[in-house]
C-alpha positions as CSV (number, residue, x, y, z in Angstrom):
1,M,-72.3,-68.3,-63.6
2,K,-75.1,-69.9,-61.5
3,I,-75.0,-69.9,-57.5
4,F,-76.8,-72.3,-55.5
5,R,-77.7,-71.7,-52.0
6,A,-78.2,-74.9,-50.0
7,K,-80.5,-73.2,-47.6
8,E,-82.8,-72.3,-50.2
9,Y,-83.1,-75.9,-51.6
10,I,-84.0,-77.1,-48.0
11,R,-86.6,-74.8,-47.5
12,L,-88.5,-75.9,-50.5
13,E,-91.7,-78.3,-49.9
14,N,-92.0,-81.3,-52.2
15,P,-94.4,-80.4,-55.1
16,T,-95.3,-83.9,-55.1
17,P,-95.6,-85.3,-51.6
18,G,-95.0,-88.7,-50.8
19,E,-93.5,-89.2,-54.1
20,F,-90.0,-89.1,-55.7
21,Y,-89.4,-85.7,-57.0
22,R,-86.5,-84.7,-59.6
23,A,-86.1,-81.0,-61.2
24,E,-83.2,-79.8,-63.5
25,I,-81.6,-77.0,-61.9
26,L,-78.8,-76.4,-64.4
27,T,-79.3,-76.7,-68.0
28,E,-78.0,-75.4,-71.3
29,E,-80.3,-72.5,-71.0
30,H,-77.7,-71.5,-68.0
31,T,-75.2,-71.7,-70.9
32,F,-73.7,-75.1,-69.7
33,K,-73.2,-77.3,-72.5
34,N,-71.7,-80.5,-70.5
35,L,-72.9,-79.7,-67.1
36,G,-76.2,-80.6,-65.7
37,G,-77.7,-80.3,-62.1
38,I,-80.9,-81.6,-60.5
39,L,-82.5,-81.1,-57.0
40,G,-83.9,-84.4,-55.6
41,F,-86.6,-85.5,-53.3
42,L,-86.3,-89.1,-52.1
43,V,-89.1,-90.1,-50.0
44,P,-89.0,-92.7,-47.5
45,G,-88.9,-96.4,-48.9
46,S,-88.0,-95.1,-52.5
47,K,-84.9,-95.6,-54.3
48,V,-82.9,-94.6,-57.3
49,P,-82.4,-98.0,-58.9
50,Y,-78.7,-99.7,-58.8
51,H,-77.1,-98.5,-62.3
52,Y,-73.9,-97.1,-63.8
53,H,-72.9,-94.7,-66.5
54,T,-70.5,-95.3,-69.4
55,N,-69.2,-91.7,-69.4
56,R,-71.1,-89.7,-67.0
57,E,-69.3,-88.3,-63.6
58,S,-71.6,-87.1,-60.8
59,I,-71.2,-84.9,-57.6
60,I,-74.3,-85.7,-54.9
61,I,-74.4,-83.2,-52.2
62,A,-76.7,-84.5,-49.3
63,L,-79.1,-81.3,-48.0
64,S,-81.4,-83.0,-45.5
65,G,-82.6,-86.3,-44.3
66,E,-80.4,-89.4,-44.8
67,A,-80.1,-91.9,-47.3
68,V,-77.9,-95.0,-48.3
69,E,-75.7,-94.6,-51.4
70,I,-74.6,-98.3,-52.6
71,I,-71.4,-97.9,-54.8
72,D,-70.0,-101.1,-56.1
73,D,-72.1,-103.2,-53.4
74,K,-70.5,-101.0,-50.7
75,E,-73.0,-99.1,-48.3
76,I,-72.4,-95.6,-47.4
77,T,-74.7,-93.4,-45.3
78,L,-75.2,-90.0,-46.5
79,K,-76.1,-87.3,-44.3
80,P,-76.4,-83.5,-44.6
81,G,-73.4,-81.7,-45.8
82,D,-71.9,-85.2,-47.2
83,V,-70.6,-84.9,-50.7
84,I,-70.0,-88.1,-52.9
85,C,-68.2,-88.2,-56.4
86,I,-69.2,-91.1,-58.5
87,S,-66.9,-92.0,-61.6
88,P,-68.1,-93.5,-64.9
89,G,-68.5,-97.1,-64.4
90,E,-69.0,-97.2,-60.8
91,R,-72.1,-99.1,-60.1
92,H,-74.6,-97.1,-57.8
93,G,-77.8,-96.4,-56.4
94,T,-79.6,-94.5,-53.6
95,E,-82.2,-95.8,-50.9
96,N,-84.0,-93.8,-48.3
97,R,-84.5,-96.1,-45.5
98,S,-85.7,-93.4,-42.9
99,D,-88.6,-92.0,-42.3
100,K,-88.1,-88.5,-43.9
101,D,-87.4,-87.3,-47.1
102,F,-83.9,-87.4,-48.4
103,R,-83.1,-84.0,-50.3
104,Y,-80.0,-83.6,-52.4
105,L,-78.4,-81.7,-55.3
106,E,-76.7,-83.6,-58.1
107,F,-74.5,-82.1,-60.5
108,F,-73.1,-84.1,-63.5
109,T,-71.5,-84.4,-66.9
110,C,-73.9,-85.0,-69.7
111,P,-72.8,-86.0,-73.2
112,P,-75.0,-84.0,-75.5
113,L,-77.9,-86.3,-77.0
114,K,-76.7,-89.4,-75.4
115,S,-78.2,-91.1,-72.2
116,D,-75.8,-93.5,-70.8
117,F,-77.9,-94.7,-67.8
118,I,-77.6,-98.7,-67.5
119,K,-79.7,-100.2,-65.0
120,I,-78.6,-103.2,-63.2
121,K,-80.9,-105.9,-61.8
């Protein structure tokens, strides 16, 4: 079992100020074999490229700041407390168009030894 407390992640400073930061927070060492998790800081003006996964399912939990999630060419504004679920094959990307860091947790299924990140132009 692993407990994640949003307030603890909200208080953290970005260890790479002004740059995108991503840290694994749920791995096999936590005894999870098919589930991964990250903490992300998406700084103003940055983005996660538009892409899709063939097998991976994701849940993104917005902690602070604001970002635009583009899913199959539709824009959705994410604000603190919002949770979005992304199915395999859904094209998506995240853009921070604000002047503050967008902080989020992402949990995802992770097939062992296989990356299925497919970037779209």
